Backbone bond lengths (Angstrom), bond angles and torsions (degrees), N, CA, C in turn:
res aa  C-N    CA-C-N  psi(-1)  N-CA   C-N-CA  omega(-1)  CA-C   N-CA-C  phi
1 M - - - 1.356 - - 1.561 108.96 -
2 W 1.243 121.34 119.37 1.444 122.96 178.92 1.550 107.51 -84.13
3 I 1.292 116.13 128.94 1.468 120.34 174.00 1.541 105.53 -124.07
4 K 1.377 112.29 122.15 1.446 120.43 -174.71 1.573 110.96 -69.18
5 G 1.198 113.86 -35.87 1.545 120.60 174.73 1.466 109.42 -168.11
6 F 1.352 117.07 171.91 1.460 120.93 177.24 1.446 105.83 -141.22
7 R 1.363 114.10 156.83 1.457 125.58 -178.68 1.532 111.84 -97.82
8 L 1.355 116.48 136.77 1.409 124.94 173.38 1.527 106.06 -115.96
9 L 1.285 114.01 154.40 1.506 122.90 175.76 1.458 105.56 -110.36
10 W 1.401 113.98 121.78 1.498 121.03 178.81 1.506 104.30 -117.11
11 I 1.457 114.24 131.85 1.403 121.89 171.70 1.544 111.75 -116.79
12 K 1.316 116.13 132.86 1.521 118.55 -179.19 1.450 107.30 -135.88
13 L 1.372 116.54 124.78 1.487 123.00 175.57 1.544 107.62 -119.45
14 E 1.302 112.20 132.07 1.470 120.22 -175.98 1.562 108.49 -127.26
15 T 1.283 120.88 127.25 1.381 124.02 179.32 1.535 113.24 -95.58
16 S 1.371 116.89 175.67 1.470 114.22 179.70 1.455 122.13 -65.41
17 N 1.299 116.52 -19.18 1.445 122.28 173.28 1.498 117.03 -90.11
18 N 1.480 111.74 16.90 1.420 122.34 174.48 1.563 112.49 69.90
19 R 1.238 118.29 16.30 1.519 116.59 177.68 1.524 101.01 -88.39
20 F 1.326 115.87 142.72 1.452 113.69 177.37 1.548 110.47 -135.92
21 I 1.231 121.32 164.88 1.504 131.51 173.79 1.488 107.07 -122.97
22 S 1.286 120.62 124.59 1.364 127.86 -179.99 1.546 107.23 -120.66
23 I 1.278 114.83 114.02 1.464 118.05 -177.80 1.511 108.95 -116.78
24 P 1.317 119.31 108.20 1.496 123.64 167.55 1.456 112.58 -76.17
25 F 1.314 116.38 135.22 1.435 119.07 178.81 1.576 108.42 -64.36
26 P 1.159 129.03 126.08 1.486 126.43 -168.95 1.467 116.86 -66.71
27 I 1.313 117.31 -21.31 1.571 116.16 -179.49 1.570 104.42 -129.87
28 P 1.322 117.52 159.56 1.361 121.92 174.50 1.526 112.87 -63.99
29 L 1.279 120.96 149.50 1.364 122.78 -176.71 1.483 116.54 -61.35
30 Y 1.364 118.08 -35.44 1.465 119.15 179.04 1.415 113.88 -65.73
31 I 1.399 119.28 -29.83 1.419 123.05 172.38 1.513 111.94 -66.47
32 F 1.363 116.17 -48.15 1.387 121.38 176.79 1.542 111.93 -54.73
33 E 1.375 114.87 -44.28 1.556 118.32 177.31 1.494 108.74 -58.93
34 E 1.332 120.24 -37.23 1.552 121.07 -177.61 1.517 107.19 -71.99
35 L 1.317 121.03 -35.41 1.493 124.20 178.02 1.561 107.28 -66.28
36 L 1.266 119.34 -40.52 1.454 124.56 -177.87 1.498 108.63 -66.15
37 D 1.364 115.24 -40.08 1.465 121.08 -176.78 1.570 109.35 -67.59
38 C 1.357 117.64 -38.47 1.453 122.83 173.02 1.521 110.86 -61.52
39 F 1.333 113.37 -43.67 1.547 118.01 179.67 1.435 109.77 -64.33
40 L 1.339 119.63 -35.12 1.487 122.62 -177.22 1.471 106.78 -73.34
41 D 1.229 123.80 -33.17 1.529 123.82 174.55 1.475 109.76 -65.38
42 L 1.374 120.39 -39.86 1.470 121.69 177.89 1.533 110.81 -67.32
43 L 1.335 113.00 -40.12 1.572 113.55 175.19 1.477 114.58 -61.54
44 T 1.360 111.78 -36.78 1.555 113.78 -178.71 1.530 111.49 -63.89
45 V 1.289 114.24 -38.01 1.486 117.87 179.80 1.485 110.68 -73.04
46 L 1.366 121.94 -35.95 1.458 123.92 171.02 1.501 115.24 -62.97
47 C 1.393 116.51 -29.24 1.445 120.60 178.06 1.505 111.51 -62.51
48 F 1.333 121.58 -26.40 1.373 122.78 -176.31 1.485 110.27 -78.02
49 F 1.339 122.86 -11.88 1.431 128.39 179.67 1.468 116.75 -111.02
50 V 1.404 119.64 -4.69 1.379 126.49 179.80 1.502 111.62 -113.94
51 T 1.326 120.57 143.96 1.457 121.28 173.05 1.434 112.11 -77.15
52 K 1.290 118.64 155.00 1.398 130.11 -179.44 1.513 113.52 -66.58
53 V 1.291 111.43 -43.87 1.623 120.85 -177.06 1.496 107.39 -81.43
54 P 1.322 116.69 126.78 1.491 118.91 173.34 1.477 110.24 -70.42
55 E 1.311 118.29 152.72 1.454 122.19 179.05 1.485 111.13 -67.17
56 P 1.405 115.49 136.75 1.479 113.78 -177.86 1.526 115.67 -63.80
57 N 1.316 120.43 -27.58 1.425 123.16 -178.09 1.542 109.61 -79.93
58 S 1.245 120.93 -8.20 1.513 120.60 -175.77 1.550 108.30 -73.21
59 S 1.375 114.91 142.99 1.422 121.06 176.43 1.491 110.49 -78.17
60 S 1.266 116.93 -22.69 1.561 119.00 -173.29 1.630 104.37 -107.36
61 R 1.276 110.51 141.24 1.493 121.02 179.75 1.518 108.96 -101.32
62 I 1.353 120.90 2.85 1.465 122.91 176.74 1.480 110.87 -89.41
63 T 1.379 109.15 124.37 1.472 116.97 177.82 1.484 109.54 -111.62
64 I 1.307 112.81 177.19 1.444 120.08 174.42 1.601 112.80 -63.10
65 Y 1.273 115.50 -32.47 1.468 120.51 179.21 1.508 110.41 -70.45
66 S 1.377 121.53 -36.55 1.454 123.84 174.96 1.413 110.24 -67.35
67 I 1.384 119.68 -40.18 1.492 125.97 -179.38 1.657 106.89 -62.11
68 K 1.346 112.06 -39.75 1.440 118.75 -174.59 1.519 105.04 -71.98
69 A 1.262 121.06 -37.94 1.526 120.11 177.34 1.508 111.71 -68.91
70 L 1.337 118.22 -33.52 1.478 122.66 178.17 1.498 108.94 -67.63
71 V 1.314 119.05 -43.05 1.478 121.18 179.12 1.508 111.97 -60.56
72 I 1.393 114.80 -42.39 1.469 120.52 178.08 1.491 110.49 -59.90
73 I 1.347 119.09 -43.23 1.423 121.71 176.67 1.438 114.61 -66.71
74 V 1.309 118.70 -39.60 1.494 117.39 174.97 1.482 111.43 -63.77
75 M 1.273 118.20 -41.05 1.494 124.65 179.40 1.544 110.18 -58.00
76 K 1.415 117.17 -44.57 1.454 120.24 176.52 1.530 110.29 -64.76
77 L 1.206 117.12 -42.69 1.585 121.61 177.00 1.548 108.73 -56.72
78 L 1.333 115.74 -48.88 1.448 119.13 -174.80 1.591 106.95 -69.65
79 D 1.249 120.63 -34.36 1.432 121.87 179.43 1.632 110.84 -64.76
80 S 1.406 113.73 -37.72 1.408 118.13 176.70 1.524 113.15 -71.23
81 L 1.347 117.62 -30.99 1.347 119.08 176.40 1.548 118.91 -71.33
82 T 1.283 113.14 -30.31 1.444 118.57 -172.82 1.624 109.42 -94.10
83 G 1.367 115.05 -1.60 1.405 117.72 -177.93 1.535 120.67 -74.84
84 D 1.400 115.65 -35.01 1.479 118.52 -178.06 1.498 113.71 -109.96
85 E 1.290 112.25 -168.46 1.429 116.68 176.28 1.515 116.34 -66.65
86 P 1.410 118.71 163.59 1.513 116.09 175.87 1.513 113.16 -54.19
87 Y 1.250 116.54 140.47 1.364 126.73 174.73 1.558 121.25 -150.35
88 D 1.382 120.05 168.91 1.427 116.76 175.23 1.542 109.14 -91.74
89 L 1.297 117.20 123.31 1.425 123.17 179.15 1.472 107.65 -75.48
90 V 1.386 121.62 -49.96 1.366 126.02 -178.61 1.486 109.18 -133.72
91 D 1.326 115.65 132.27 1.411 117.93 177.67 1.576 107.99 -142.73
92 I 1.361 117.82 87.83 1.397 123.71 -176.74 1.569 112.53 -107.67
93 T 1.317 117.52 125.51 1.382 117.14 176.91 1.440 109.55 -127.14
94 T 1.305 115.05 130.91 1.620 125.78 177.42 1.408 106.78 -122.54
95 D 1.352 115.28 -179.61 1.448 120.79 171.89 1.477 119.38 -73.68
96 K 1.374 113.41 -16.30 1.584 118.20 -179.22 1.494 109.57 -114.50
97 A 1.356 121.02 -18.83 1.481 114.87 -171.57 1.548 104.77 -152.97
98 K 1.416 115.90 159.25 1.360 120.01 174.35 1.531 104.43 -134.79
99 V 1.401 121.09 135.07 1.378 124.49 174.21 1.456 107.05 -119.87
100 L 1.374 119.54 133.49 1.443 127.57 -178.30 1.518 113.42 -131.56
101 I 1.199 127.52 111.43 1.508 124.08 175.84 1.529 104.23 -120.27
102 K 1.374 112.20 121.90 1.470 119.44 177.20 1.507 113.28 -114.33
103 V 1.276 114.70 147.07 1.487 118.24 172.25 1.556 103.01 -110.06
104 R 1.329 113.27 118.14 1.506 117.56 -178.20 1.497 111.31 -116.16
């Protein structure tokens, strides 16, 4: 399979004393999308065996269905990030900090 290019997510945080944290996303976004797609398939199979209504005695309101909806939203977000040319997703500069998130 020929891939012309792939997108990486870069996160850079810089504080007022010029220390910074640069976090490259460890895998290309298209591979992460494929992993999420496989995870979504597993969640779909699990949904056949789990009820939609959470148990009233449960301390957590998070269900398999809400996790499945969250994975779908993240997949749509990643699809929109990989569609265009490289760009800055977030570029915030204040007097004490700088936050820069790039999609390359």
